[in-house]
C-alpha positions in Angstrom: -13.3 7.8 0.4 -10.3 9.1 1.2 -9.5 12.7 1.9 -6.1 13.2 3.7 -5.5 16.8 5.5 -2.4 19.3 6.2 -1.4 15.8 7.4 2.2 15.6 10.3 4.4 13.0 11.8 7.1 14.1 14.0 9.8 11.6 15.8 11.5 11.8 18.5 12.2 15.6 21.1 14.6 17.6 21.0 18.2 17.6 19.3 16.5 13.8 17.8 13.5 15.3 16.9 12.4 14.2 13.0 9.8 16.2 11.3 8.9 12.9 9.1 5.8 13.9 7.6 4.7 17.7 6.4 1.7 18.5 5.8 0.7 16.5 3.9 -2.8 16.6 1.6 -4.1 14.5 -0.6 -8.1 12.9 -2.2 -8.9 9.4 -3.3 -11.5 9.4 -4.8 -14.0 6.3 -4.8 -13.3 3.1 -6.8 -9.9 5.5 -7.8 -6.3 3.7 -7.4 -4.2 6.3 -5.8 0.1 6.3 -5.3 2.4 7.5 -3.2 5.9 7.5 -4.7 9.2 8.4 -3.6 12.7 7.4 -2.4 13.6 5.9 0.5 13.0 7.1 4.0 10.4 9.7 1.8 7.3 9.4 3.9 5.5 7.2 2.2 4.8 4.3 4.8 4.2 6.4 7.3 0.9 8.4 5.4 0.5 4.6 4.5 0.6 3.9 9.3 -1.4 6.7 9.9 -3.9 5.9 7.7 -4.4 2.4 8.4 -3.9 3.2 12.5 -0.9 1.8 13.2 0.3 5.1 14.1 -1.4 7.6 16.2 1.8 10.0 16.9 -0.5 12.5 14.0 -1.7 15.7 13.6 -4.0 16.6 11.5 -6.8 15.2 9.2 -8.0 11.9 7.8 -11.3 11.1 7.0 -12.8 7.8 5.1 -15.5 7.8 3.5 -16.3 11.4 5.5 -16.6 10.5 8.6 -12.6 11.7 10.2 -11.1 8.8 12.1 -9.1 9.5 15.5 -6.1 8.0 17.0 -7.6 5.4 17.7 -10.3 3.4 15.9 -13.4 1.4 16.4 -13.4 -2.0 15.3 -15.5 -1.6 12.2 -12.7 0.9 10.7 -10.6 -2.7 10.1 -14.1 -3.8 8.7 -13.9 -1.2 5.5 -9.8 -0.3 5.7 -6.8 -3.2 5.3 -3.6 -3.6 4.4 -1.0 -5.6 2.2 2.3 -5.5 3.6 5.7 -5.3 2.4 7.5 -8.6 3.1 5.4 -11.6 2.7 7.8 -14.1 4.8 7.4 -10.9 7.9 3.2 -10.6 7.7 2.9 -13.9 8.3 2.6 -15.7 11.5 5.3 -19.5 10.9 3.6 -21.5 12.5 -0.2 -20.7 11.8 -1.4 -22.4 8.8 -2.8 -20.5 6.3 -6.2 -21.4 7.0 -5.9 -20.1 11.0 -4.1 -16.7 9.3 -7.5 -16.6 6.8 -9.7 -17.5 10.1 -8.5 -15.1 12.7 -9.8 -12.5 11.2 -13.4 -13.9 10.7 -13.1 -15.0 13.6 -12.0 -11.3 15.1 -15.5 -9.3 13.4 -17.2 -12.4 14.3 -18.8 -13.3 10.2 -19.3 -16.3 10.4 -19.3 -19.1 7.3 -15.5 -19.6 7.9 -15.2 -22.1 5.9 -16.9 -20.9 3.1 -15.0 -17.4 3.4 -11.4 -18.5 3.1 -11.3 -21.2 -0.4 -13.6 -18.3 -1.8 -11.1 -15.6 -0.8 -7.9 -18.5 -1.7 -9.5 -18.8 -5.3 -9.8 -15.5 -5.7 -6.4 -15.3 -5.9 -5.3 -17.6 -7.6 -4.3 -20.4 -5.1 -7.0 -23.5 -4.4 -8.1 -25.3 -2.2 -4.7 -27.5 -1.6 -2.9 -24.0 0.0 -4.4 -24.0 2.7 -3.3 -26.1 5.5 0.6 -25.4 4.6 2.5 -22.8 6.2 3.9 -19.6 4.9 7.4 -21.5 4.5 6.2 -24.1 2.4 4.6 -21.5 -0.4 6.7 -19.4 -2.4 7.4 -15.4 -2.2 5.3 -14.6 -4.4 2.1 -17.7 -3.0 2.8 -15.9 0.5 2.1 -12.2 -1.2 -0.8 -14.0 -2.5 -2.3 -15.2 1.5 -0.6 -11.7 2.9 -3.6 -10.1 -0.2 -5.8 -13.4 0.5 -6.6 -11.8 4.4 -7.3 -8.6 3.8 -10.0 -9.1 1.1 -11.6 -12.0 3.8 -13.0 -8.7 5.6 -15.2 -7.3 1.8 -13.0 -3.8 2.6 -13.9 -0.9 1.0 -10.0 0.2 1.1 -7.1 -1.7 0.7 -3.7 -0.1 1.7 -0.5 -1.9 0.1 2.9 -0.8 1.3 5.5 -2.1 -2.2 2.8 -5.2 -1.9 5.3 -6.5 -4.8 9.7 -4.8 -3.7 10.1 -8.6 -2.1 9.1 -10.2 -5.0 11.5 -11.9 -7.9 10.6 -9.6 -11.7 8.8 -12.2 -13.1 6.7 -12.8 -10.1 6.1 -9.0 -9.8 3.7 -8.8 -12.9 1.7 -11.6 -11.7 0.7 -10.2 -8.1 0.4 -6.5 -10.0 -2.1 -8.2 -12.7 -3.8 -10.3 -10.0 -4.5 -7.1 -6.9 -6.0 -4.8 -10.8 -8.5 -7.4 -11.4 -9.4 -7.6 -8.0 -9.7 -3.8 -8.1 -11.9 -4.4 -10.5 -14.4 -6.4 -9.4 -14.7 -6.2 -6.1 -15.0 -1.7 -7.1 -11.6 -1.4 -4.5 -10.3 2.1 -3.4 -6.7 1.5 -3.3 -3.7 3.7 -1.7 -0.4 2.2 -3.4 2.7 2.7 -1.4 5.9 1.9 -4.0 10.0 3.7 -4.9 9.4 1.8 -8.0 7.7 4.0 -10.8 6.5 1.4 -13.6 4.4 0.2 -11.1 2.9 2.9 -10.1 2.4 4.0 -13.4 1.2 0.2 -14.3 -2.1 0.7 -10.8 -2.4 4.3 -10.1 -4.6 6.8 -11.8 -3.2 9.5 -9.6 0.2 9.7 -8.1 1.5 11.9 -5.2 5.2 12.5 -5.8 7.1 12.5 -1.9 10.3 13.8 -1.1 11.9 14.6 2.8 8.1 13.9 4.2 6.6 16.6 1.8 4.5 16.4 -1.2 6.3 17.5 -3.8 3.7 17.9 -6.4 0.1 15.2 -7.8 0.5 14.1 -11.0 -1.8 11.8 -13.2 -0.8 8.5 -15.1 -1.0 11.1 -17.6 2.0 12.9 -17.1 3.8 10.7 -15.9 4.0 8.5 -18.9 4.5 11.6 -22.0 7.7 13.0 -18.8 5.2 16.3 -18.9 5.8 17.6 -14.9 6.6 20.3 -13.5 9.0 19.8 -10.4 12.4 19.0 -11.0 12.9 16.3 -8.4 10.1 14.4 -10.4 11.6 14.8 -12.9 15.1 12.6 -11.6 13.2 10.5 -9.6 12.1 9.2 -13.8 14.8 8.8 -14.9 16.4 7.6 -11.8 12.9 4.9 -13.1 14.8 3.7 -16.2 18.2 2.5 -14.9 21.4 3.1 -13.9 23.3 5.9 -15.9 26.3 6.8 -15.6 25.8 10.9 -17.2 22.3 11.3 -16.4 23.6 10.3 -12.1 26.5 13.1 -12.7 24.6 15.7 -13.5 21.6 14.9 -10.4 20.9 17.4 -7.8 20.5 17.3 -4.0 17.1 18.0 -3.6 
């Protein structure tokens, strides 16, 4: 469903040049949930922004459902690929009601049946019709992220890109949103690409995981390898230890990669 081959992204020029993504390649099968994991600054979100069309200064190749993507995307691309952003507070317009936010993509894509689509998708993400005419400031963080998920789903895409979708939420709310995303993927047979620094989230959500560090792919593993700790690369093993919580003795033995 998604093929990324030798993806490179460079920011800046001369002494300020930053090769943010270096020769990244991976395949995501239809209906699969694929994870990109690594510490902050490893290039995960940059890869996602290239796939979504938010960044155009990349080279390499990206294919969706066998069709190669150019830097400028046709409107039909956004009918197939949608994205849920990290910050539920920043991704919704503060002066638009939830109804207006959800109807905007329907109008852009000239789909019709706007009222029925809004009601259906709000119900799907666990928000009743009473939320339809509220503003973002009247919702909790978890409710806002559900609206962001609804906005991505309303065009009935086949691929959903998830950029740290629960990192800005309370721990108690994170599990609710992750379980919702899992349920929606099963019901709609969606393909997910999930970016996270949290290995517990990736282990719960993803079938296959690409571990990144400093813009490069360290190794590609499956869920079973992550859960059993059968990992080839030292960086991945160190990331797994770090994800288990603060341990002074373990940190003293960490390498600098």
